[in-house]
GUZATI-89114 format. One line per 5 residues: their letters; for each residue z, x, y of N, C-alpha, C. Coordinates in steps of 0.2 Angstrom, whole numbers, plus 5000, padded with zeros to 4 digits. Example, Ala and Ser with C-alpha at 12.3 -4.5 7.8 and 13.67 -1.06 7.14 Angstrom:
# GUZATI-89114
AS = 5039,5066,4972,5039,5062,4978,5039,5066,4984  5035,5064,4989,5036,5068,4995,5039,5064,5000
This chain:
# GUZATI-89114
MTDTP = 5786,5735,5651,5787,5730,5646,5783,5724,5649  5778,5721,5645,5774,5716,5648,5777,5709,5645  5776,5704,5649,5779,5697,5647,5774,5694,5642  5776,5692,5637,5772,5688,5632,5771,5681,5634  5764,5678,5634,5763,5671,5636,5767,5667,5632
KPKKN = 5770,5662,5635,5773,5656,5631,5768,5652,5628  5769,5650,5621,5764,5645,5619,5764,5638,5622  5758,5636,5623,5757,5629,5627,5760,5624,5622  5766,5622,5624,5769,5616,5620,5765,5610,5621  5761,5609,5626,5758,5602,5627,5751,5601,5624
APKII = 5748,5607,5621,5741,5607,5619,5741,5602,5613  5746,5602,5608,5745,5597,5602,5745,5590,5604  5750,5589,5609,5750,5582,5612,5744,5580,5615  5741,5584,5619,5734,5583,5622,5729,5581,5617  5729,5585,5612,5724,5585,5607,5725,5578,5603
LAAIV = 5731,5577,5601,5733,5571,5598,5731,5564,5602  5733,5565,5608,5731,5559,5613,5723,5558,5613  5720,5564,5613,5712,5563,5614,5710,5560,5607  5713,5562,5602,5710,5559,5595,5712,5552,5595  5718,5550,5597,5720,5543,5597,5715,5539,5602
ILGSI = 5714,5542,5608,5709,5538,5612,5702,5537,5610  5700,5543,5607,5693,5542,5604,5693,5538,5598  5698,5538,5594,5698,5534,5588,5699,5527,5590  5702,5525,5596,5703,5518,5598,5696,5516,5601  5693,5520,5604,5686,5518,5607,5682,5517,5601
YGYTK = 5682,5522,5596,5677,5521,5591,5679,5514,5587  5685,5513,5586,5687,5507,5582,5686,5501,5586  5687,5501,5592,5685,5495,5596,5678,5494,5596  5674,5500,5597,5666,5499,5597,5664,5496,5590  5667,5498,5584,5665,5496,5578,5667,5488,5577
YRHAT = 5673,5487,5580,5676,5480,5579,5671,5475,5584  5670,5478,5590,5666,5474,5594,5659,5473,5591  5656,5478,5588,5649,5477,5585,5650,5472,5579  5655,5473,5575,5656,5469,5569,5657,5461,5571  5660,5460,5576,5661,5453,5579,5655,5450,5582
THEET = 5650,5454,5584,5644,5452,5588,5638,5453,5584  5638,5455,5578,5632,5456,5574,5634,5454,5567  5628,5452,5563,5628,5451,5556,5624,5456,5553  5627,5460,5548,5623,5466,5545,5623,5465,5538  5618,5468,5535,5617,5469,5528,5613,5475,5526
DNAQI = 5614,5478,5520,5610,5483,5518,5606,5481,5512  5607,5474,5510,5604,5471,5504,5597,5468,5507  5592,5472,5508,5586,5470,5511,5580,5475,5509  5574,5472,5509,5569,5476,5507,5562,5473,5510  5557,5478,5510,5551,5476,5513,5547,5472,5507
ETYFV = 5544,5466,5510,5540,5462,5505,5533,5462,5508  5528,5460,5503,5521,5459,5505,5518,5454,5499  5512,5453,5500,5509,5449,5494,5506,5453,5489  5507,5451,5483,5504,5454,5477,5499,5450,5474  5493,5452,5474,5487,5448,5471,5485,5450,5464
PILPR = 5487,5446,5459,5484,5448,5452,5477,5448,5452  5474,5452,5448,5467,5452,5447,5466,5450,5440  5463,5444,5439,5462,5441,5432,5455,5439,5431  5452,5440,5425,5445,5439,5424,5445,5431,5422  5439,5428,5424,5438,5421,5423,5433,5420,5417
VAGFV = 5431,5426,5414,5427,5426,5408,5429,5431,5403  5428,5430,5397,5429,5435,5392,5423,5440,5390  5425,5446,5388,5419,5450,5386,5421,5458,5386  5416,5462,5385,5418,5469,5385,5417,5472,5392  5421,5476,5394,5421,5479,5401,5415,5485,5401
KTVNV = 5411,5484,5406,5406,5488,5406,5407,5494,5411  5410,5493,5417,5412,5498,5421,5419,5496,5425  5423,5501,5427,5429,5500,5431,5427,5505,5437  5427,5502,5443,5425,5505,5449,5431,5507,5453  5437,5507,5451,5443,5509,5455,5447,5513,5451
HDYEQ = 5452,5516,5455,5457,5521,5452,5464,5518,5454  5469,5520,5451,5476,5519,5453,5477,5520,5460  5480,5515,5464,5483,5516,5471,5477,5518,5476  5471,5515,5474,5465,5516,5478,5465,5511,5483  5463,5512,5489,5462,5507,5494,5455,5503,5493
VKQGA = 5455,5497,5493,5449,5493,5492,5448,5488,5498  5442,5486,5499,5441,5481,5504,5439,5474,5500  5441,5469,5504,5439,5462,5501,5432,5461,5499  5430,5459,5493,5424,5458,5491,5421,5464,5487  5425,5469,5486,5422,5475,5483,5423,5474,5475
VLVEI = 5417,5476,5471,5417,5475,5464,5422,5480,5461  5427,5477,5458,5432,5481,5454,5430,5482,5447  5428,5477,5443,5427,5478,5436,5420,5474,5435  5416,5477,5431,5410,5474,5428,5410,5472,5421  5409,5466,5419,5409,5464,5412,5402,5463,5409
DSEEA = 5401,5465,5403,5394,5465,5400,5392,5458,5400  5386,5456,5403,5384,5449,5404,5377,5448,5401  5375,5452,5396,5368,5452,5393,5368,5445,5389  5373,5443,5386,5373,5437,5382,5372,5431,5386  5376,5431,5392,5376,5426,5396,5369,5425,5400
KLALS = 5366,5431,5401,5359,5430,5404,5354,5427,5399  5355,5429,5393,5350,5426,5387,5351,5419,5387  5358,5417,5387,5359,5410,5387,5356,5406,5392  5356,5409,5398,5353,5406,5404,5346,5405,5403  5343,5410,5401,5335,5410,5399,5334,5404,5394
EMEVD = 5338,5403,5389,5337,5398,5384,5338,5391,5388  5343,5391,5392,5344,5384,5396,5338,5383,5400  5335,5388,5403,5329,5386,5408,5323,5384,5404  5322,5387,5398,5317,5384,5393,5318,5377,5391  5324,5376,5390,5326,5369,5388,5325,5364,5394
LEQAR = 5326,5366,5400,5325,5362,5405,5318,5361,5406  5314,5366,5405,5306,5364,5406,5304,5359,5401  5307,5360,5395,5305,5355,5390,5307,5348,5391  5313,5348,5394,5316,5341,5396,5311,5338,5402  5309,5342,5406,5305,5340,5412,5298,5337,5409
IEVTS = 5295,5341,5404,5289,5338,5400,5290,5332,5397  5296,5331,5394,5298,5324,5391,5298,5319,5397  5301,5320,5403,5301,5316,5408,5293,5314,5410  5289,5319,5411,5282,5317,5412,5279,5313,5407  5280,5315,5401,5277,5311,5395,5280,5304,5395
SKANL = 5286,5303,5396,5289,5296,5396,5286,5292,5402  5286,5295,5408,5283,5291,5414,5276,5290,5412  5272,5294,5409,5265,5292,5407,5264,5286,5403  5269,5286,5398,5269,5281,5393,5271,5274,5397  5275,5275,5401,5277,5269,5405,5272,5266,5409
ASLQK = 5268,5271,5413,5262,5269,5417,5257,5266,5412  5256,5269,5406,5251,5266,5402,5253,5259,5400  5259,5258,5398,5262,5251,5396,5261,5246,5402  5262,5248,5408,5262,5244,5414,5254,5242,5415  5250,5247,5414,5243,5245,5414,5240,5240,5409
AITAQ = 5243,5241,5403,5242,5237,5397,5244,5230,5399  5250,5229,5402,5252,5222,5404,5248,5219,5409  5245,5223,5414,5241,5220,5419,5234,5218,5416  5232,5222,5411,5226,5220,5407,5227,5213,5403  5233,5213,5400,5234,5207,5396,5236,5201,5400
QAQVK = 5238,5202,5406,5239,5196,5411,5232,5193,5412  5227,5198,5413,5220,5195,5414,5217,5192,5408  5219,5194,5402,5217,5191,5396,5220,5184,5395  5227,5183,5397,5230,5177,5397,5227,5172,5402  5225,5174,5408,5221,5170,5413,5215,5168,5410
TAAYL = 5211,5172,5407,5204,5171,5404,5205,5166,5398  5210,5167,5394,5211,5162,5388,5213,5155,5391  5217,5155,5396,5220,5149,5399,5214,5145,5402  5209,5149,5405,5203,5145,5408,5199,5143,5402  5198,5147,5397,5194,5144,5391,5197,5138,5388
KSKAE = 5203,5138,5387,5207,5133,5384,5206,5126,5389  5207,5127,5395,5206,5122,5400,5199,5119,5399  5194,5123,5399,5187,5121,5399,5186,5118,5392  5189,5120,5387,5188,5117,5380,5191,5110,5380  5196,5109,5383,5199,5103,5384,5195,5098,5388
RDLTR = 5192,5100,5393,5188,5096,5397,5181,5094,5393  5179,5099,5390,5173,5097,5385,5174,5092,5380  5180,5093,5377,5182,5088,5372,5183,5081,5374  5186,5081,5380,5187,5074,5383,5180,5071,5385  5175,5075,5388,5169,5072,5390,5165,5070,5383
NTELE = 5165,5075,5378,5161,5073,5372,5164,5067,5368  5170,5066,5369,5173,5060,5366,5170,5054,5369  5170,5054,5375,5167,5048,5379,5159,5047,5377  5156,5053,5377,5148,5053,5375,5147,5051,5368  5152,5053,5364,5151,5051,5356,5152,5043,5356
KAKAI = 5157,5040,5359,5158,5033,5359,5151,5030,5362  5148,5033,5367,5142,5029,5370,5136,5031,5366  5137,5035,5360,5131,5037,5356,5126,5041,5359  5129,5045,5365,5125,5050,5368,5124,5056,5365  5129,5058,5361,5129,5064,5357,5131,5062,5350
TNQQL = 5129,5067,5345,5131,5066,5338,5138,5067,5337  5140,5065,5331,5147,5066,5329,5149,5074,5328  5143,5077,5326,5144,5084,5324,5146,5088,5331  5143,5086,5336,5144,5089,5342,5151,5088,5345  5154,5082,5343,5161,5081,5345,5165,5085,5341
LDSKD = 5164,5086,5334,5168,5090,5330,5167,5098,5332  5161,5100,5335,5161,5107,5337,5165,5107,5344  5166,5102,5348,5170,5103,5354,5178,5103,5352  5180,5100,5346,5187,5100,5344,5188,5107,5341  5183,5110,5338,5184,5117,5335,5184,5122,5341
QLELA = 5180,5121,5346,5181,5126,5352,5188,5126,5355  5190,5119,5356,5197,5119,5359,5202,5122,5354  5202,5121,5348,5206,5124,5343,5206,5132,5344  5200,5135,5344,5199,5142,5345,5202,5144,5351  5201,5140,5357,5203,5142,5363,5211,5143,5363
NIKYF = 5214,5138,5360,5221,5138,5359,5224,5144,5356  5221,5145,5350,5223,5151,5346,5222,5158,5351  5217,5158,5355,5216,5164,5359,5221,5164,5364  5223,5158,5367,5228,5158,5373,5235,5160,5370  5237,5156,5365,5244,5158,5363,5244,5165,5360
GAIDE = 5239,5167,5357,5239,5174,5355,5240,5179,5360  5236,5178,5366,5237,5182,5372,5244,5182,5375  5247,5176,5375,5254,5175,5377,5259,5179,5373  5258,5179,5366,5262,5182,5361,5261,5190,5363  5255,5192,5364,5254,5199,5365,5257,5202,5371
ITSTK = 5256,5198,5376,5259,5201,5383,5267,5200,5382  5270,5195,5379,5277,5195,5378,5280,5201,5374  5276,5203,5369,5278,5209,5365,5277,5215,5369  5272,5216,5373,5272,5222,5377,5277,5222,5382  5279,5216,5385,5284,5216,5390,5291,5218,5387
SKLAI = 5292,5216,5381,5298,5218,5378,5299,5226,5377  5293,5229,5376,5293,5237,5376,5294,5240,5382  5292,5236,5388,5293,5239,5394,5300,5241,5396  5305,5237,5394,5312,5239,5396,5314,5245,5392  5311,5245,5385,5313,5251,5381,5310,5258,5384
QEAAV = 5304,5257,5387,5301,5263,5389,5304,5265,5396  5306,5260,5400,5310,5262,5406,5316,5265,5405  5320,5263,5399,5326,5266,5397,5325,5273,5395  5319,5274,5392,5317,5281,5389,5316,5286,5395  5313,5283,5400,5312,5287,5406,5318,5289,5410
QRAEN = 5323,5284,5410,5329,5286,5413,5333,5291,5409  5333,5290,5402,5336,5295,5398,5334,5302,5399  5327,5302,5399,5324,5309,5400,5326,5312,5407  5326,5308,5412,5328,5310,5419,5335,5313,5419  5340,5309,5415,5347,5310,5415,5348,5317,5411
LVKNK = 5344,5318,5406,5344,5324,5402,5342,5330,5406  5337,5329,5411,5335,5335,5415,5341,5336,5420  5344,5331,5423,5350,5332,5427,5355,5336,5424  5357,5334,5418,5362,5337,5414,5361,5344,5413  5354,5346,5411,5353,5353,5410,5353,5357,5416
EVKIA = 5351,5354,5422,5351,5357,5428,5358,5359,5430  5363,5354,5429,5370,5355,5430,5373,5361,5426  5371,5361,5419,5373,5367,5415,5370,5373,5417  5364,5373,5419,5361,5380,5422,5365,5382,5428  5366,5377,5433,5370,5379,5439,5377,5382,5436
QQKLK = 5380,5379,5431,5387,5381,5429,5386,5388,5426  5380,5389,5422,5379,5396,5419,5378,5401,5425  5374,5400,5430,5373,5404,5435,5380,5406,5439  5384,5401,5440,5391,5402,5443,5395,5406,5438  5394,5405,5432,5398,5409,5427,5396,5416,5427
LGYYQ = 5389,5417,5428,5387,5424,5428,5390,5428,5434  5391,5425,5439,5395,5428,5445,5402,5431,5443  5405,5428,5438,5411,5429,5436,5412,5436,5432  5406,5438,5430,5406,5445,5426,5407,5451,5431  5407,5449,5437,5409,5455,5442,5415,5452,5445
VVAPV = 5420,5456,5443,5427,5454,5446,5428,5458,5453  5429,5454,5458,5429,5457,5465,5436,5456,5468  5437,5460,5473,5444,5460,5476,5444,5454,5481  5449,5449,5480,5450,5443,5484,5453,5445,5491  5456,5451,5491,5459,5453,5498,5458,5460,5498
SGKIG = 5459,5463,5504,5459,5470,5505,5466,5473,5504  5467,5479,5501,5474,5481,5500,5473,5487,5495  5478,5489,5492,5479,5495,5488,5480,5493,5481  5476,5496,5476,5477,5494,5469,5483,5497,5466  5487,5493,5462,5492,5496,5459,5490,5500,5453
KKAIE = 5495,5500,5448,5493,5503,5441,5488,5498,5437  5482,5501,5436,5477,5497,5433,5478,5497,5425  5476,5492,5422,5478,5491,5414,5471,5490,5411  5466,5493,5413,5459,5492,5410,5455,5498,5410  5451,5499,5405,5446,5505,5405,5440,5502,5402
PGQFI = 5434,5506,5403,5427,5503,5400,5428,5503,5393  5424,5498,5390,5424,5497,5383,5429,5492,5380  5434,5491,5384,5439,5486,5381,5436,5479,5381  5439,5475,5377,5437,5468,5376,5443,5464,5380  5441,5460,5385,5446,5457,5389,5445,5449,5388
QVSQP = 5451,5446,5388,5451,5438,5388,5452,5435,5395  5450,5429,5395,5451,5425,5401,5458,5425,5404  5459,5427,5410,5466,5427,5413,5470,5433,5411  5467,5438,5408,5471,5444,5406,5472,5448,5412  5479,5450,5413,5480,5454,5419,5476,5461,5419
LMTIV = 5473,5463,5424,5469,5469,5424,5472,5474,5429  5474,5471,5434,5478,5476,5440,5480,5471,5445  5484,5474,5450,5486,5470,5455,5485,5474,5462  5483,5470,5467,5481,5472,5473,5487,5471,5478  5490,5476,5481,5495,5475,5486,5492,5474,5493
DNNTF = 5493,5469,5496,5491,5467,5502,5495,5471,5507  5492,5477,5510,5495,5481,5515,5493,5479,5522  5491,5473,5523,5490,5471,5530,5495,5466,5532  5499,5464,5528,5505,5459,5529,5511,5462,5526  5516,5463,5530,5523,5465,5528,5528,5460,5531
WVVAN = 5534,5459,5528,5539,5456,5531,5546,5458,5527  5551,5456,5530,5558,5459,5527,5561,5452,5524  5564,5453,5518,5569,5448,5516,5576,5451,5515  5580,5449,5519,5587,5451,5520,5592,5446,5516  5596,5449,5511,5600,5444,5508,5607,5445,5511
FKETQ = 5609,5440,5515,5615,5440,5518,5620,5436,5514  5626,5438,5514,5631,5434,5511,5632,5427,5514  5634,5422,5510,5634,5415,5512,5639,5415,5518  5644,5419,5518,5649,5419,5524,5646,5422,5530  5640,5424,5530,5637,5427,5536,5632,5423,5539
VQHLR = 5629,5418,5536,5623,5414,5539,5625,5408,5543  5632,5408,5544,5634,5402,5548,5631,5402,5555  5630,5408,5558,5627,5408,5565,5620,5410,5566  5617,5411,5560,5610,5414,5560,5605,5408,5561  5600,5409,5565,5595,5404,5567,5588,5407,5567
AGMEA = 5583,5403,5566,5576,5405,5567,5575,5407,5574  5572,5413,5575,5570,5415,5582,5575,5421,5584  5580,5422,5581,5585,5427,5583,5582,5434,5582  5583,5439,5586,5581,5446,5586,5585,5449,5580  5581,5454,5577,5584,5458,5572,5583,5466,5573
DLTID = 5587,5470,5572,5586,5477,5572,5585,5480,5564  5580,5483,5563,5578,5485,5556,5578,5493,5556  5582,5496,5551,5582,5503,5550,5580,5504,5543  5574,5507,5542,5572,5509,5535,5575,5515,5532  5577,5515,5526,5581,5521,5523,5576,5527,5524
AFPNE = 5570,5526,5522,5565,5532,5522,5564,5535,5529  5565,5531,5534,5563,5533,5541,5569,5530,5546  5575,5534,5545,5581,5531,5549,5580,5532,5556  5576,5536,5558,5575,5537,5566,5571,5532,5569  5567,5528,5565,5563,5523,5568,5567,5517,5569
KIKGK = 5567,5515,5575,5571,5509,5577,5566,5503,5577  5566,5499,5572,5561,5494,5572,5564,5487,5574  5560,5483,5577,5563,5476,5579,5559,5471,5575  5563,5466,5574,5561,5460,5570,5563,5454,5573  5561,5448,5570,5563,5441,5572,5564,5437,5566
VVSIS = 5570,5433,5566,5571,5429,5560,5566,5423,5560  5562,5422,5554,5557,5417,5554,5560,5411,5550  5564,5412,5545,5567,5406,5541,5572,5408,5537  5577,5404,5535,5582,5405,5531,5581,5400,5524  5582,5403,5519,5581,5400,5512,5586,5394,5512
ESTGA = 5583,5389,5508,5587,5383,5507,5591,5384,5501  5591,5389,5497,5595,5390,5491,5597,5398,5491  5602,5399,5487,5604,5406,5486,5599,5409,5481  5599,5416,5481,5595,5420,5477,5596,5418,5470  5602,5417,5468,5604,5416,5461,5601,5410,5458
KTSLL = 5600,5405,5462,5597,5398,5460,5590,5399,5459  5587,5403,5462,5579,5404,5461,5578,5409,5456  5583,5412,5453,5581,5418,5448,5579,5415,5441  5576,5419,5437,5573,5416,5431,5578,5413,5426  5585,5415,5426,5590,5412,5422,5596,5410,5427
PPDNS = 5595,5405,5431,5601,5403,5436,5607,5402,5432  5613,5404,5435,5620,5403,5432,5621,5396,5432  5625,5394,5426,5627,5387,5425,5635,5387,5425  5638,5385,5430,5645,5385,5430,5649,5379,5427  5645,5375,5423,5648,5369,5420,5651,5371,5413
SGNFV = 5651,5377,5411,5654,5379,5405,5661,5380,5405  5664,5380,5411,5671,5381,5412,5674,5388,5413  5670,5393,5411,5671,5400,5412,5668,5402,5419  5671,5399,5424,5669,5400,5431,5672,5405,5435  5669,5410,5438,5672,5415,5442,5668,5415,5449
KVTQR = 5672,5413,5454,5669,5413,5460,5666,5419,5463  5660,5420,5464,5656,5426,5467,5653,5424,5473  5654,5428,5479,5650,5426,5485,5643,5427,5484  5639,5422,5485,5632,5421,5484,5629,5424,5490  5622,5426,5489,5618,5429,5495,5612,5424,5496
IPVKI = 5611,5423,5502,5605,5419,5504,5600,5423,5508  5593,5422,5505,5588,5426,5508,5586,5424,5515  5585,5428,5519,5583,5427,5526,5576,5431,5527  5571,5427,5529,5564,5430,5530,5564,5433,5538  5562,5439,5539,5562,5442,5545,5555,5445,5546
EIQDL = 5551,5443,5551,5545,5446,5553,5546,5453,5557  5541,5457,5556,5542,5464,5559,5538,5464,5565  5541,5465,5571,5537,5465,5577,5533,5472,5578  5528,5471,5581,5523,5477,5582,5521,5480,5575  5519,5476,5571,5518,5478,5564,5513,5483,5563
AKYKS = 5507,5483,5567,5502,5488,5567,5505,5495,5568  5510,5496,5572,5512,5502,5574,5516,5506,5567  5519,5501,5563,5523,5504,5558,5520,5503,5551  5514,5500,5551,5511,5497,5545,5509,5503,5540  5507,5509,5543,5506,5515,5538,5512,5518,5535
MLRAG = 5518,5516,5537,5524,5519,5534,5527,5514,5529  5525,5508,5529,5528,5503,5526,5526,5502,5518  5530,5501,5514,5528,5500,5507,5533,5495,5504  5530,5490,5500,5533,5485,5497,5539,5487,5493  5545,5484,5494,5551,5486,5490,5555,5492,5493
MSLEV = 5553,5494,5499,5557,5499,5502,5564,5496,5505  5569,5500,5504,5576,5497,5506,5577,5498,5514  5581,5494,5517,5582,5495,5524,5589,5491,5526  5591,5493,5532,5597,5489,5534,5595,5485,5540  5598,5479,5540,5596,5474,5545,5603,5472,5549
SIPLN = 5602,5472,5555,5607,5470,5560,5605,5465,5565  5608,5459,5565,5606,5453,5569,5611,5452,5574  5610,5453,5581,5615,5452,5586,5616,5444,5587  5622,5442,5588,5624,5435,5588,5624,5432,5595  5624,5437,5600,5624,5434,5607,5617,5433,5610
């Protein structure tokens, strides 16, 4: 007859003790972690979204990109039909040439007027000389007639010559005065023609600049989102065509409860765990903490003045930069969820 082994009465106690010890260690670890870290799972990857908006209206000629396609800065995304704009530019250039002809004509008229004034000034000098000579002749002949050296008829002829010289002199004065009054008008005409040329040159420069807008280019490098444009469509100015997601710059916005931000400061290290890649341990650094809660910057911020107030713990956005971004950039997508843990020591 063999002896049956006695059950080990101490095994349950040992197992229970081990469970208690492990549980205590686990609980202490969790408690220690909770008291030395601030954590949240209300966080997501952020980047810049660049809207593509046309600056001119027209019919779409070609669309050179597809949904979610990678594009480089300066690449032509959309071409708008620009034939009418080119014809308008040709018409403006013809108008400019005509305006320049007007400037040349106005300057020629001004030069002709200035030459006429020069000639009339010579005529005034001649008339003044003849008037002075006629006055001297009359004075001399008056004395000679008194001395009976000349006849009375000769004296009358001298008076007639002086009268004729006066008429020519004052006529020349009136003529040059009239011409000088036209000089200011002609100078204004030249200035007006030159200003018209400048105005048309500015309009041509504007039209040439506008022609460049008929090619919608990518302002940044990134990936196209869902495009909302196809060839043949008529688009308006500032109509959203598509969005470029800037995949060169990513950061994290973690929304911590207002009770958690007391000890958070810019420059603190952060541990980032992306839901899609839980095995990747990514490091970050706190850049800044928002000056307002997320609710206050929402489209319809809550108004607690109505009296129906229910206190809700608010969340404050914290911006975190991703360390060694180039290493993780290929796996990051805007809007991805992640967990953030910030050590407080």
